[in-house]
Every structure is written in C-alpha cells, then in structure tokens.
N, C-alpha and C positions, 0 to 999 in steps of 0.2 A: 505494500500500501504506499502510495507517495505521500510526502508531507501534506500536500493541499488536501487530498484525500482524508487524511486524517484530522486534518482541521475541520473541514468542511462537517464531519462526522460529530464533533463537538458544539458546532452551532445548533442551536433550536428553532423551531418554528419561530419567524418572525425577525430573526436575528440576521442581521449583514454585518460585515466588519470591511472597515475602509483602513487598508494598511499601508502607511506612508513611509517607515523607516526601509532604510536601503537594506539592512540586516534581515529583517522579517520577509521582506519582499524576496529577498534571494533564497532564503529558506524554505519558501512556498513554492517559489517558480525557479529555482537553479539560475535566474538571470540577475545580473549585476547591473546598477543602475543608480544614479547618483541622486535621481529624481525619479517622480511618478507615481502612479496610485495602484494598488491591488485591490478590488472590489470583491468579496466573497460572501456568497450564501450556501447555503446545503444543497444547493443544486448549481450554482454558475460561479466561476472565477471569471474575471474579467482584468487584463493588465494594460493600462493607461501609462503609453510613453511619448514623449514628444519625439521629435525629429533626429535628435541626436542619438537615439537609442532605438528607433522602429526598425530600421532595415537588420541592423545587428539582431534584434529580437526575432525577425521573422527567419534568419538564416539559422539562428540557435534552434528553433521549433521545427525547421527541417531536418535538422540533424538529430533531432528527439531529444534534444538539452531540456526544453522546456516541455512539461506535461502536456499532452494533446488536448485535455480537459480545459487547459488556461485559453482563452480568447484574447487576441492580442486588437486593442483599440487604441486610437490616436487622440480623440478628445471626447467630451460630455461625460464625465466621470458622476459631476455633480447633478445633472440631469437624470442619469440613468439612477443615481441612489433615490433621487426623488421619486422616480416612477416606480420602483421597487416597492419604496417604503410608505408612500401617500395613501391615506385612507384606510390602512389597517390597523385596527385598535393594539395589536400585540407588538407591533414592528418597532424597531428599534437599531440604530445604526451605532456599532461598536467601534471606539477610536481608540489609538493607543495612547493610553493616559501616561505610561510611563517612558513614552518617546518624544511626545509633542512639546514644542514650546507654547506659552500660553498665548502667544499670538497666532500659533497656526489653530489652535482650538476656537479662539475667538474668530478666524477667517473661516473655519467649518458653521461655525454657528451663523454666522450671516450668510453663506451659500447656501446653507440648508435650513430656511426658515420653518418652521412647522414639524421638522423631524426632529422625534426624539433620540437624544445623544446619550449614551452610556459606556464607562469606562471598559475596556478589553480586560484590563488585570494583567495576571501572569499565565493566562491560558495559553498563548502561544510559546512563553518562556518555558513552562512545564513539559509542553510537547519536546520543545528542542533538547530538553535537558536529559533526554532518554535517545542515546545515539542507536542508529541502526546498524545492520554488518557493513553496508555501504558507508555509511559515516566513517564508522572505524577505522574502514579500510582507507580513507583519505586523509584521515588523522594522522595513520600511521605512516603514511607516505610523507606527510609534512613533519613529522618527529625524525622520520628518517635522515630527511634534508638537513635537519639543524644537527644530527649527531654526527653528519658528515663532514659539518663546518666547524665541530669541536674536535674533532679527529685532524681536522686541516690545521688548525689553529695553534694547536699543540706545537707544532713543527714552526710556526710562525712567531710564538712567542719569544721575546728576549728582552735584556734590560734597555736596550736602545730603542726599545718601540713607546710609543705612548700609548695613553688609554684609547685615545681617539681612532687610532693607526687599527687596534685591536679589534674595536667596535665595527669602524668601517670595513675591515677585513671579513671579519664575520656576515655582516650584511651583504656584502659583494658576492660572497661566496657561496650563500644561500640564492641569492639571484641567480648566480651562475649555473647552479645545479639544478633548477626547477620551482623555486619558491615564486610565487607572482607580488609576493610581498613578505614584509617582517611583520611580525606579529604586535610589536610594540616597538619604543625607542629603546634600543639596545641599552643594557646596563653594564659598564665595564668600569670597574673602580678598583685601586690598588692601595696597598700601604695602609696608612691609617683611615682613607677614604672608605675602605673596606666596610667599615662601621656603619656606611650609611646605605639601610637597604635598598632606597632607590636614588641613591647619587649617580651623577652624570658623569661620563666621560670627558675628560680636559686634554689640552695640549700638554701634558705632562707626561715625563719618563717613568716607565714602570719602577717601582722601589725594590731593590735587592733584598732577597731573604724575607719577602713579605708575600701575605695573601694577595691574589688576583681572583676577583669574583665576577664571573659573568653570566648575566642573565638574559635571555635571547630565544628568538622562536621564527618558525618559518611558517607562511600562510600559503597553503595548497588548496586551490580549488575552494577557495573560502575560509577552509578551517584552518584554525591556529594550533602550532605546538608551541610549547613552553618549558624550558629546563634551565637549571642552574647549576653551574659548577664551580669550585672555587678550588684555584691551582696555588701552589707555592712558586715563585720566582725565586729560585735559589733552594737554600736549605731552611726547613721549619723547624723552629725551637720546640723544646719539650711542651711549653706552655700550648703552641699554637698545634701540635699534633693533639693535645688532651681535647680541647676545645673543638676541632674538627671531628676527632672519632665520638665525641659527646653529640654533636649534630647528626652525625652517621647513623649511631644508634637510635636516636629520638625520630629520625625518618624511617627506618627500618620497623620500629615499634608502632609507629603510625600504620605503615602499610600492611602489618601484621594485624592490625585491628580491623580492617575494613572488609566488610561483607554487606550483602543487602540486609537491610533492616536494622543497620547500627545506626544512632544518632550521630550528626557531624560533630557534636561536642565529646562524642566518646573517643572519635579518633583523633580531636586536638588533645585531648589529655593526655593520649597513649604516647603524645610524643614531648608534650609539655611537661608533663613529670618526670621524664627522662632527665630534661635539662634543669628543672628546677631542684631534682635530687641531688644534681651534681653541682649546684649552687649559684645557677646561672638563669633563674627563672625570670630575674629583673630585666635580663638583656634580651628575652626574646617578647618583642613588642606587637608582632603581628598575627594573622590567623596562620593555621598549619596548611591550609589551602583552600582552592575555589574551583569552580568550573570551569571547563575551557570547550570551544567548540566554535562556532563560528564567530564569536567573541572571545578574547583572551580572559576576560572575565564572565563568568555565567552563574546561574544557581546550579546544584547547590555550593555549600562550603562546608569547610572545616574549622570552625570556630567555637571559642568557649562558649557561644550563646546559642548555637546553631543544633535547635531542638529536632529539626526534621530530618528524618531519615532515608539514606540513601538508597536507591534501588539500581537493579541491574541494569545496565547500560548507561548509567550515570558516569560521566569523566572528568576526574577532578585533578588537578595539582597536590603534591605532596611536598612540602618547603619550610621545613622548620629551619631557624637560624639563631646564632648567638651573635650580639653585636656588642663590642667593648670599646664604647667612646673614645677617641683619638687614639686608640691601639690598633684594632683590627676586626674584622667581622668574618663569618662562613654560614655559607647559606648552601644547602644542596636540596636541588629539585628535580622530581620526576612527574610525571602524569600517567596516571592510571585509569583503568575501566572496572567499576564495580560489577562482580558476579554474585551469582546465589550464596557461593561459599567463600569467596576472598575477593581477588581482583586481578587483573590482567595488568602488568606493568609494560606500557607502550615504551619507554625506556630503556635501553640497553646500555647506554653509554657508562664507561667504568666510573666509580665512587669511589675507591681506595684514594688516598690523598696520592697526589702526584707533584714532583719535585722538578721543576725543568733548570 
C-alpha cells in the first residue's frame, strides 16, 4: 500500500486535507517541489504545481515515480476545495497546523470563506514514523553513503587540516558518491570545541592529541542518515579513553534496551544511568535519540520525558555524549530500526576509539 493510500484510509467521511509542506507532499507523492498543494480526500488525490515543476512531475509520473492515483493539476486548488466541501454538514478541510505560518493560515481563511478548517495534527507524522521495507532500504543506502565518507575522511584527517576542510570534504565526498544533499549542516569540532554538542566548524587547525567529533549525514531519495563519530587526532590520554569508553558503554546499553513497546524514557535512562553512575551525569544534557526519516529530526524520541512506546518500523538515532566544558567532548551515534524483539542497527562503522 502506498503512503497516499494509507493516508486516504485515515481520512473520515467529509474530511479533506490540504497538504502544503514540501516534506509531506513528498512523502505522499514521492515528488519534491518547493511549492505546491496536495488536496486529498478518501477518494481522490490532486497535486497542484506551477510551471516550474509541472513538466518534471509529468515525466516523473510517466516513469511510475508518482502514484497512478495522484492527478496532476496546474491551477484551481481553492475552487476545487470549495466545490468538494460546500454545502456538506460534516465537511472540514484539514490544514497542517504544525507546518504553516500564521500568515498562511490567514490566507487560507480568506481564500476559503465558509469552509470549516481544522488542524491535521500529528496524523501524517504518525504514518511517517513507521517505515516500510522500501523506506528502510533507501535509508540504508543513505547510511552507507555516510559511512563511506567516514572511511574516506579517516585517511584525509591530519593536524594540518582545518575543521572546515574536514567538514567540506565529508560533504563533497557524500555528494560525489550519490547523496542528493546533506542531512544538516555538518558538525566538525576539535580540541576544546568538542565539548560543544552543536559546535560549528571554523578555519582553525585540528588540535594535536585531542578529540575530533564529526556529526553528519547524507540524503538519498529524500531520506536522511545521521551518524556521529569521535576520533582522536594523535594519542588519547587515560582520561579521554575513560570518557570515550563510558559513552560507548552507554550507547550499547541503550541499544540493548530497544524493542517494540518500550517507552522512550526507558531507553534514555539505559544510557543516562551509565553516564550518571560514572560521575558524568551533569555533562550529558541532550536526549539519547530522535526519530529519523524524511527529516533528520522526527518522532518518536528517546528522552527523559518520552512516555510514548516505540513500535516496529520506527527509526531513531542513539547518541549519548559527555561534554566537559573547555576540555573536550565525546558523542557516538548510530541509527537503528525498532523490531518486535529488539532493533536492527543500520550503522556498521567501527565504534572503538580510533587514534590517527
């Protein structure tokens, strides 16, 4: 069953949904455009695109990339919505309340007078959270691209490189080996800066005998990968090794706790308790993981407050860390897919401490 068919089954009688966000349009139609509308009821799906994208969409549909049930249209989405919903007592138009700006909602209200509007809520995000075998296959390709980049960068790194050079080389290599984009701005921080979880790469040389943390990902056919590896440029001290091994133990503990039906906070605690017991609890400030898919941050999550249970097909990161201000930091991140009895790790890159 296609994504659009799943969504149509979720819609009740009298409901229509107007999808304006590019990410949800892509999820439902497999077509990427920066602008457009997708009008969906339980019986129809119409994709409205302007001249910048219409020919591309026609060719994509001819190749079978856009579901056959999706009809391509150039104009008239507001008139069509009015036609479908006017005069029906139970009629409602669902809008993406978590995606639209206030000004966009105001524009809808002006364009559709007399039409009852209601928030779509998390209904699409809930569908997106459970990946199909096809989606998992695409995500595995994205992860493989990132891991090839990591293997490549290990031979590129030396103390005469800058943080920016490392980050740019990672991104260039991923693009060159099949990525259509990067999942997010690459994090590449060395020395004392490695204590900043989301530090930005600068034009500074790598620090000898210190950690280098690289957090990066590739996008393939719309789907993101996400991984973090911390390596040592030179030789690690005993303290550095202790911190690194504590983070690795915490990550492995969290991965071992993952299975269908477990609450996100349980997985988070599996990692956090290892770090806390080692005396570094106050130096782990972020959550253990987040959902990954068409966006690099999706639902569900592994956080201290996450009460929702994960289900088979959820894909999440597992990324505990310890960050000692003005000293150094360590983070190790894999992406896993939840199964009934555990999880499948989509990440196979080595995790033992690498000294370069």
